[in-house]
Structure formats: structure tokens, C-alpha cells
Phi, psi and omega in degrees: 000129183288158173299147180295148173293138183268153186216135172239138183245110174269148185055047193291331191055219180290339175103039177296314181294313182289333174296323176298319178292320177300315181292338177274001174103009179278160174264097178280118189254339186200138170239136182237128178202180179242007184254115186299314182295318180297321180293324176297317177296316180303309185296326183284346189236013182228045175059236183267009182297146175266159176239134185231127178269115180219146171270109185272004164293330179267101186290348176292341179290345176300329178303326182290326177292315181297319178298317179301313182292322178297315181296330179270358183056046182254125172265123186279130178264317184223128174256126179236160177177158175233075184297138178299133176222060187301335181294345180252002185274141177285349183284349180214186179295130181279126180215102183292351177261002177308129186297337178293340179296341183264003181299333180299340180298337174296324177290321178299313184292321179292319178297323181296324183274324184264339178052055174296160180295327184213156175231135176236120183235130181248142179202182184283154180302334179302340179299328179253357185250332185273133176050048177069023178074031184299324180296313180296320180297321177299313182298313180300316182292316182296323178285328177299323182293341178250014170099017180246130175268104184269130176243116178265149176206138176276121180250144181248115191305317181301335178295345183243025174082018180259128188278052185206132178282094184221125176249132177217150176266132174245135173249125175240121182247133178250133185279137175050048183222141172269357183276135175270139176294130175262118183291150180297145179288153177300146179255351180225155168240175189297343179279346179225031172300147173284128185262172177303313183293324175300327188274322194229001188284358175269352181281150179307140187287337185061036175229145173283170177299333179277358177092007179279138179285138177236164181284321186084175184258160178301320178234126183231163173268154168293134181270340183224159175292159173298138185254338185231165177300321180296316179297319176300320179295318181293328185266001191305322189249016180207157176245008185232156177250125176233167183061027182244065182252129183285157172242121183269114183287160175293160186302321181298314180295319180299320180293315183296314183291332178296341180269355183261121177290161180296142181083359182247176178225200186303337181294344178271358179291157170306148189307325184291346181256341187301323183292352179285347187234139180243325183296131191294341178253012182302141178051043177276122176260127178300156174262127185298330186260016177226161169299156179289166169292169178303125178295126180261186187266019173117030178291346180058038178255349181258144183231154178304146182294338184242318186263153184271060180207162175285155176299148175286171175303317181294318178298318178295320179295320176302315181292341175269356180078021169284127178292161187290344177276358176273111187257133182262143183240166185100181177286174187298321178298318178295322179295315178300319179297317180298317180295312184294328182278350191280156165280134175303123183305323180295330177288319174299322184292320181291326177289316180299320180294317178295322184297332180304328180298338185259349184270145179267146183280203187297337184272010182293000000 
């Protein structure tokens, strides 16, 4: 049996993308980020992988990554990462000159020096949609100049069994190859998408018999058996529920969300209340029979399809396809941010599994 393919994750956050590679059988050796809480989460959930805090605006810090791999005698096979590119995101003001848009160059420079067999880069749809796809063209060109044939594709998470309406662009680059990476085919169609209720209705409700919201405990037991294949998959490696702490809304919010039917938002409120809200996703209640909306980083604008509270970190993590044995660290706000910023691990896993077909073994 050959040695596992090695993987390093830049801009790792909590490590959703690299968790997918780990689950696909890769040896994830290092995660690099600048967020202390996210790095603690990364290190706790990726086996023997190390976590390194580096500012990747400063490209001289790449030397520290190379030194780490040299000291461990590790030859890198795959470089992965999701560099922040807020200037192309629809979630904020679009600015193609935002300096964060150039953070991906740290991946270009590291790939140029270490020459891994493949590079996988994840980003927002705006990379191919804003200004004629100028962001994607930059990435493809910059990697082409160092010998990588980059293939970009917009992937839709529900097509791969993930219970969340999330679109992301993935770039997969193969070194010294004329072959284009063929992305994995969808495993689900809209008639059998995994829904919110399929994903999370086995988790404790955090409600009393009288219907009052409670906080819950740091560690809880499952109260019911898994009901769906997805729930069984999420519970496979643990018998306990963690990161499932409720947030009790103020009375005004509790009253407002109680007036919103599932799948609707503030626009469904009685007319006298609608003017209180301006944000287009305010008071959005998930629909139990559909995938959730894109998990955000903690705007607290999304609500449970049944209960008058926001989803817990664990419920949000389930909707992102993080298994229940993946534990998040930091305060609750930091945990929500880690979940919202992550690549769904199951999406990373299907790409990682397909990529194995293109990688060369020990005799390369």
C-alpha cells in the first residue's frame, strides 16, 4: 500500500476543505491561518496535522512553511486553500482592487517553490461572475505561468448531498499536464436533495415541554435515533452532541419570528412590522423540506424551521456537512464564524476523491 498523498491547507480556517481531504484518505500535514480560535479547531480535528499562525500578506512567511516541511522530510503532493477574496463577494461591496483579492498569490508562490502535483483553490462565485470573470482569469493565468493547468467550475452544494444552498467556485490545477481536471458528477438531483429536516431533526430541540427555549449543556446525549442516512453519517464517529448551545432571543425577536412561516422572511410579517427591517435576509426561517440558505458567519438573521431561535453552531455545522465528531473551539461568535467561512467537508471530499485518479504514486 502506497504512502498517503500529502496535503497542506493555506487560509485553512477551521479546516472544512482539508477535513474533506482527510476523509478521502490524504495525509493532511499542516493548516495555515491567522485566526487563533480557528487554528485551535483545525489542530483538534485533523489527526496529527500541525497548525501554524502566519500572515500570508507577507510572502516571506512562506519560508516558514517550507522549513517546516523540510524538517519533517515531507514532499507535498497537493496544496489546497480558500484565500479570502471579499472584493468579489456578493455579501459585501464589490471591489476588484480590494487588497485581500491578491492573497491567493501566497498559494501561487508556495506552489512555484514546492511544485506539488496539484492545487485546489476554493472561492466565491463572484470570481467568475464579477467584471467578466476577471478574478478567475487572474488565477488561471498566474498558475499557468508556473506550470499548472487550472480548471475552474461553479459547484452547487445540494448536488453533492449537502443540505445547504451554497455555490462556490473551485479551481483544480494539475502540474505539467495538458489534461484538464474533470470534476465529479453530481450525486443528487433536486428531487432528492437532503433537506433541513433530514439533516438536523434528530438533534435535541432545546425547548422545554412548555415550549420555552433553553441553552442546553456543553455535552449532550442524542435524544432520538438517527432517522436518515445523512444523520447516520454525521453521527458515525460519536455518541455525544457538542457545540449545541441555544441562543435565547429577546422578546421582540421571538415575537417577530413566531409570525414568520417556514421558508419566508420579514416580508411575510403583518404590514405594520415590515418596515422595521431592511436587510434582505432578515428574519429568514429555513424551510424544513428544502436545503438551508447559505450558512453565514453569524449575522443571526436565519432561524430554525420550527423553533423560534437561530440554529446552534452544531445545527449550522450539520448543514455544512461537518460530522458531529468535529468540535469547534473559541467563543460562540468565533465558532459561528468558523462554520460560516468553511468549505463543506463533503464537497472537499468528493473533489479529493476524484483528484486521486490524477495523482502519481511513489514511483513518480
